[in-house]
C-alpha positions in Angstrom: 1.3 22.0 -24.1 3.8 19.4 -22.8 2.4 15.9 -22.2 4.5 13.3 -20.5 4.3 9.7 -21.6 1.8 7.7 -19.6 0.1 10.7 -18.0 -3.6 10.8 -17.4 -3.8 14.1 -19.3 -2.2 12.6 -22.4 -4.5 9.6 -22.3 -7.6 11.8 -21.9 -6.5 14.1 -24.8 -5.8 11.0 -27.0 -9.3 9.6 -26.1 -11.0 12.9 -26.8 -9.2 13.2 -30.1 -10.0 9.6 -31.1 -13.7 10.0 -30.2 -13.9 13.4 -32.1 -12.1 11.9 -35.1 -14.5 8.9 -35.2 -17.5 11.2 -34.8 -16.5 13.7 -37.5 -15.6 10.8 -39.8 -19.0 9.2 -39.4 -20.8 12.5 -39.8 -18.6 13.5 -42.8 -19.1 10.1 -44.5 -22.9 10.5 -44.1 -22.9 14.1 -45.4 -20.7 13.1 -48.3 -23.0 10.2 -49.2 -26.0 12.4 -49.0 -24.4 15.1 -51.2 -23.2 12.5 -53.8 -26.7 11.1 -54.1 -28.3 14.5 -54.3 -25.9 15.6 -57.0 -26.5 12.5 -59.0 -30.3 12.9 -58.6 -30.0 16.5 -59.7 -28.1 15.5 -62.8 -30.6 13.0 -63.9 -33.5 15.3 -63.2 -32.0 17.9 -65.6 -31.4 15.1 -68.1 -34.9 13.9 -67.7 -36.4 17.3 -68.3 -34.3 17.8 -71.4 -35.1 14.3 -72.8 -38.9 14.8 -72.3 -38.8 18.2 -74.1 -36.9 16.8 -77.1 -39.0 13.7 -77.1 -42.1 15.8 -77.6 -40.5 17.5 -80.6 -39.3 14.3 -82.2 -42.6 12.5 -81.9 -44.2 15.1 -84.1 -41.5 15.1 -86.8 -42.0 12.5 -89.5 -40.2 13.8 -92.6 -36.5 14.5 -93.4 -37.5 18.1 -94.3 -38.9 18.8 -90.9 -36.0 16.9 -89.1 -33.8 19.9 -89.7 -35.9 21.8 -87.1 -35.1 19.1 -84.5 -31.4 19.4 -85.4 -31.6 23.2 -85.1 -33.3 22.8 -81.7 -30.6 20.5 -80.4 -27.9 22.8 -81.8 -29.4 25.7 -79.9 -29.6 23.6 -76.6 -25.9 22.6 -76.9 -23.8 25.0 -74.8 -20.5 26.3 -76.2 -18.4 24.4 -73.5 -20.0 21.1 -74.7 -21.1 20.2 -71.2 -24.4 18.9 -72.7 -24.4 16.6 -75.7 -27.2 15.1 -77.9 -27.3 12.0 -80.0 -30.0 10.4 -82.1 -29.4 6.9 -83.3 -31.4 5.6 -86.2 -31.2 3.1 -89.0 -31.9 5.9 -91.4 -28.9 8.2 -91.6 -31.2 11.1 -92.5 -32.6 11.0 -89.0 -29.3 10.8 -87.1 -27.7 13.5 -85.0 -24.6 14.1 -82.9 -20.8 13.8 -83.0 -19.0 10.6 -82.2 -21.9 8.3 -82.8 -19.4 5.4 -83.0 -18.4 5.9 -79.4 -21.9 5.6 -78.2 -23.1 2.9 -80.6 -22.5 0.3 -77.9 -25.0 1.8 -75.5 -28.0 -0.3 -74.7 -30.7 0.3 -77.3 -33.5 -1.9 -76.0 -34.9 0.0 -73.0 -35.4 3.6 -72.0 -33.7 5.1 -69.0 -30.1 5.6 -67.8 -27.3 4.3 -69.9 -23.7 3.7 -69.0 -21.4 6.6 -68.5 -19.2 7.4 -71.5 -15.8 9.1 -71.6 -15.5 11.2 -74.8 -12.2 12.1 -76.4 -10.6 15.1 -74.9 -12.7 14.9 -71.7 -11.4 14.2 -68.2 -14.7 13.2 -66.7 -17.3 10.9 -68.1 -20.7 12.0 -69.4 -23.8 10.8 -67.6 -26.5 9.8 -70.2 -30.2 9.3 -70.3 -31.9 7.7 -73.3 -35.4 7.2 -74.6 -36.9 5.2 -77.4 -39.1 7.2 -79.8 -41.5 5.1 -82.0 -41.7 5.6 -85.8 -43.9 8.3 -87.3 -44.8 8.8 -91.0 -41.6 8.4 -93.0 -39.4 8.5 -89.8 -38.3 5.2 -88.4 -37.9 4.5 -84.7 -35.1 6.5 -83.2 -33.2 6.5 -79.9 -32.6 9.9 -78.3 -29.6 10.1 -75.9 -28.8 13.1 -73.8 -25.5 13.3 -72.0 -24.3 15.8 -69.4 -20.7 16.2 -68.4 -20.2 15.1 -64.7 -17.2 17.3 -64.1 -19.0 20.2 -62.4 -20.8 17.9 -60.1 -17.6 15.9 -59.3 -15.7 19.1 -58.7 -18.4 20.2 -56.3 -18.2 16.8 -54.5 -14.4 17.0 -54.3 -14.5 20.5 -53.0 -17.0 19.5 -50.4 -14.9 16.5 -49.4 -11.8 18.7 -49.1 -13.6 21.2 -46.9 -15.1 18.4 -44.9 -11.6 16.9 -44.2 -10.2 20.3 -43.3 -13.1 21.1 -40.9 -12.9 17.6 -39.4 -9.2 17.8 -38.7 -9.7 21.3 -37.4 -12.5 20.1 -35.2 -10.3 17.2 -33.9 -7.6 19.7 -33.0 -10.1 22.0 -31.2 -11.5 19.0 -29.3 -8.0 17.9 -28.4 -7.1 21.4 -27.1 -10.4 21.6 -25.2 -9.8 18.1 -23.8 -6.4 19.1 -22.6 -7.9 22.2 -20.8 -10.7 20.1 -19.3 -8.3 17.4 -18.2 -6.0 19.9 -16.6 -8.9 21.6 -14.9 -10.3 18.3 -13.7 -7.0 17.0 -12.4 -6.2 20.2 -10.5 -7.5 18.8 -7.2 -5.3 15.8 -7.8 -2.3 18.0 -8.3 -3.2 19.8 -5.1 -3.3 16.4 -3.3 0.1 15.5 -4.7 1.5 18.8 -3.4 0.1 18.1 0.0 1.5 14.6 0.0 4.9 15.8 -1.1 4.9 18.2 1.9 4.6 15.4 4.4 7.6 14.7 6.5 8.3 12.3 9.4 7.8 15.3 11.8 4.5 16.3 10.2 2.7 12.9 10.0 -0.2 14.4 11.9 -1.0 16.5 8.9 -3.9 15.2 6.8 -5.1 15.8 3.2 -7.9 18.3 2.9 -11.0 16.4 1.6 -13.7 19.1 1.9 -13.3 20.6 -1.5 -12.5 17.4 -3.4 -14.9 15.8 -5.9 -16.6 12.6 -5.0 -14.2 10.5 -7.1 -11.2 11.7 -5.2 -12.7 11.9 -1.7 -12.5 8.1 -1.2 -8.9 8.1 -2.3 -8.0 11.0 0.0 -9.8 9.4 3.0 -8.0 6.1 2.3 -4.7 8.0 2.2 -5.5 9.8 5.4 -6.3 6.4 7.0 -2.9 5.2 5.8 -1.3 8.3 7.2 -3.0 7.6 10.6 -1.7 4.1 10.6 1.8 5.3 9.5 1.8 7.9 12.3 0.8 5.3 14.8 3.5 2.9 13.5 6.1 5.6 13.5 5.2 6.5 17.1 5.4 2.9 18.1 8.8 2.7 16.4 10.1 5.7 18.2 8.7 4.3 21.5 10.2 0.9 20.7 13.6 2.4 20.0 13.4 4.3 23.3 12.3 1.2 25.2 15.0 -1.0 23.7 17.6 1.7 24.6 16.3 1.8 28.1 16.1 -2.0 28.5 19.7 -2.4 27.2 21.1 0.6 29.0 20.3 -0.7 32.5 22.2 -4.0 32.3 25.0 -2.4 30.3 25.3 0.3 32.9 25.4 -2.4 35.6 28.1 -4.3 33.7 30.2 -1.2 33.2 29.8 0.1 36.7 30.6 -3.2 38.4 33.6 -3.8 36.2 34.9 -0.3 36.8 34.5 -0.8 40.6 36.2 -4.2 40.4 39.1 -2.7 38.6 39.5 0.4 40.8 41.7 -1.5 43.3 43.2 -4.8 44.0 40.6 -7.6 44.4 40.8 -11.1 45.6 39.7 -14.0 43.4 36.5 -14.4 45.5 35.6 -10.7 44.9 36.2 -11.0 41.2 34.0 -14.1 41.2 31.2 -12.2 42.8 31.6 -9.4 40.2 31.6 -12.0 37.3 28.5 -13.7 38.8 26.7 -10.4 38.9 27.8 -9.6 35.4 26.6 -13.0 34.2 23.1 -12.2 35.5 23.1 -9.0 33.5 24.4 -10.7 30.4 21.7 -13.4 30.7 19.2 -10.6 30.8 20.7 -9.0 27.7 20.6 -12.4 25.9 17.0 -12.9 26.9 16.0 -9.5 25.5 17.9 -10.1 22.3 16.5 -13.6 21.8 12.9 -12.3 22.4 13.4 -9.5 19.9 14.8 -11.9 17.3 11.8 -14.2 17.9 9.4 -11.3 17.4 11.3 -10.2 14.2 10.8 -13.7 12.8 7.1 -13.6 13.6 6.8 -10.1 12.0 8.2 -11.6 8.8 5.3 -14.0 8.7 6.9 -17.1 10.1 4.3 -19.7 11.1 4.4 -22.7 13.4 5.5 -25.8 11.5 5.7 -28.7 14.0 1.9 -28.8 14.5 0.6 -31.9 16.3 -3.0 -32.6 17.4 -2.7 -32.2 21.1 -5.0 -32.0 24.2 -4.8 -28.4 25.2 -5.4 -29.1 28.9 -2.4 -31.5 28.9 0.0 -28.8 27.7 -1.4 -26.3 30.2 -0.8 -28.7 33.1 2.8 -29.3 32.0 3.3 -25.5 32.0 1.7 -25.2 35.5 4.1 -27.9 36.7 7.0 -25.8 35.6 5.9 -23.0 37.9 5.3 -25.3 40.9 8.2 -23.8 42.9 7.1 -20.2 42.2 3.5 -21.0 43.0 4.5 -22.7 46.3 6.6 -19.6 47.2 3.8 -17.2 46.6 1.0 -19.5 47.9 -1.0 -19.0 44.7 -3.0 -21.8 43.1 -3.8 -22.4 39.4 -7.0 -24.3 38.3 -8.2 -25.4 34.8 -11.8 -24.8 33.8 -14.0 -24.9 30.7 -13.7 -27.3 27.8 -10.9 -29.4 29.3 -11.3 -32.0 26.5 -10.4 -29.4 23.8 -7.8 -30.4 21.2 -5.9 -28.2 18.8 -3.0 -28.5 16.4 0.0 -27.0 18.4 3.7 -26.6 18.3 4.3 -27.5 21.9 7.4 -25.4 22.5 5.7 -22.3 21.2 2.5 -23.0 23.1 4.3 -23.5 26.4 6.3 -20.3 25.9 3.1 -18.3 25.5 1.5 -20.1 28.5 4.6 -19.5 30.6 4.4 -15.7 29.8 0.7 -15.5 30.7 1.2 -17.5 34.0 4.2 -15.5 35.0 2.3 -12.3 34.3 -0.6 -13.5 36.4 1.6 -14.6 39.3 3.6 -11.3 39.3 0.4 -9.2 39.3 -1.5 -11.1 41.9 -1.4 -10.9 45.6 0.1 -13.9 47.5 -2.3 -16.8 47.9 -4.4 -15.7 44.9 -6.5 -18.2 42.8 -5.5 -18.1 39.1 -7.8 -19.7 36.6 -7.0 -21.0 33.1 -10.2 -21.3 31.1 -10.4 -23.3 27.9 -13.2 -22.4 25.4 -13.8 -24.1 22.1 -15.3 -22.2 19.2 -16.0 -23.4 15.7 -12.8 -22.1 14.3 -10.5 -21.7 17.3 -9.7 -22.8 20.8 -9.2 -19.9 23.4 -6.9 -20.2 26.4 -7.6 -17.4 29.0 -5.6 -16.8 32.2 -7.5 -14.8 34.8 -6.1 -13.4 38.1 -7.4 -11.0 40.7 -5.6 -7.7 40.5 -6.0 -3.9 40.2 -8.3 -2.7 37.5 -6.7 -1.8 34.1 -8.0 1.2 32.3 -9.9 0.7 29.1 -7.4 2.9 27.3 -4.6 0.5 28.1 -6.3 -2.8 27.2 -5.8 -2.5 23.4 -2.0 -1.8 23.9 -1.1 -4.4 26.5 0.2 -6.8 23.8 2.4 -4.1 22.3 6.2 -4.4 22.8 7.5 -2.8 26.0 4.1 -1.4 26.8 3.5 -0.8 30.5 0.3 0.4 32.2 2.5 2.5 34.6 4.2 5.0 32.4 7.0 5.4 34.9 9.6 2.8 34.5 10.5 1.0 37.6 13.5 -1.3 37.4 13.9 -1.8 41.1 10.4 -3.1 41.8 9.1 -6.6 42.2 8.4 -7.2 38.5 11.5 -8.2 36.6 10.1 -8.7 33.0 11.4 -6.6 30.2 8.1 -5.8 28.5 8.1 -8.4 25.7 6.2 -11.3 27.4 2.7 -10.4 26.1 4.1 -9.4 22.7 5.5 -12.9 22.5 2.1 -14.3 23.4 0.6 -12.3 20.5 3.3 -13.6 18.1 2.7 -17.2 19.1 -1.0 -16.8 18.6 -0.4 -15.3 15.2 1.9 -18.2 14.2 -0.9 -20.6 15.1 -3.5 -18.6 13.1 -5.1 -17.1 16.3 -5.7 -13.8 18.1 -5.3 -12.2 21.5 -7.6 -10.4 23.9 -7.5 -8.6 27.3 -10.2 -7.6 29.7 -10.5 -6.2 33.2 -13.8 -6.7 35.0 -15.0 -7.2 38.6 -11.5 -7.2 40.0 -10.3 -9.9 37.6 -7.8 -9.3 34.8 -8.0 -11.8 31.9 -5.4 -12.3 29.2 -6.2 -14.8 26.4 -5.0 -16.1 23.1 -6.4 -18.5 20.6 -5.1 -21.2 18.3 -6.8 -22.8 15.3 -8.7 -26.0 15.9 -8.0 -29.3 14.3 -9.7 -29.5 10.9 
């Protein structure tokens, strides 16, 4: 039986052993106490019987001549091993009896009953004594009869019982510890099976789940919680793989453009004007790369828990109008219009630069996904704990299965990537909106109803 330090099995075995030891100790102490009292009672009952028998004889003896009969009687009752002794104390030496009267002369002479234990010469154990006062009769004065019994047999019995009790107790503790070990191993077997299943998990087998059907109730909740963590881990791992693929795709296109245009430019002699055109095209791709990298760095800071610091109590509608003014040229070109509705007097604690960045992304998303001349609406809604800013635009319906993922990085409703279309974003705009909302203690939402697509985020209200 090998127990590792700190293991549950070792702790259970130790607790079983401690409880068993305490139980056996209490039971043993109680039994030992009962035995000791019963042995003492038995000794005094035997002494009492002997004292009463001799008292009856002595009461009827009143002359020295007849006293010899009492002496003979006590001689006959004295065993050869001297385990029972008799003494008669009297002021008249003719009516005395017993050896070593000097040793017992200090015993109490006034009252009948138990006297102190006395240790006689040559004895290892004291004698238990019982005395009785016999009144005078005829020529005999009052005498005191003392009967003593050696306590050694009783003490030996008690010590033997105590030794047996200790041996049985320690043996019982050992048996309980072994049984506790077996019970603990049996009870922890489902946990060992769970550990084996968990050790078998690999990044390629994250879809595997722990089996909970045969588990006891105490472990079912743990296994279900672990399965939930596995599901979240699988989802996160899938998102990470998709993120890596998306990043590679987003970076590959401008890099391919840079390499291709540079190779073409270097394939033959070019004029300064032609090189300038190539550099201008390369600069656009480099700007796109910088934008992607800056957005990814911003999202990384948000993931680490960075919060907005320069918060100022600001009218929300005012910041929305400033953002709309920034898109004036784009709106004029598309013929779209943007209106503000709802609680236009709402105020919130904002970091203006971050708020405008989120609003710019929502407005750009609405303009790009609306037909020319569309009416885009920014709705402000105050709630007890937050202010919501929602941007709605008419557009194609978005499936319910896509709505919960629209704020994920690089997520597109159309699974086929189209770099040559009219939309030039790199898939991080809505993810940045979500990050800004989180930095302001808010949330995001998306809905698609009655031909209107609405993207919203919230910020905490002023306290």
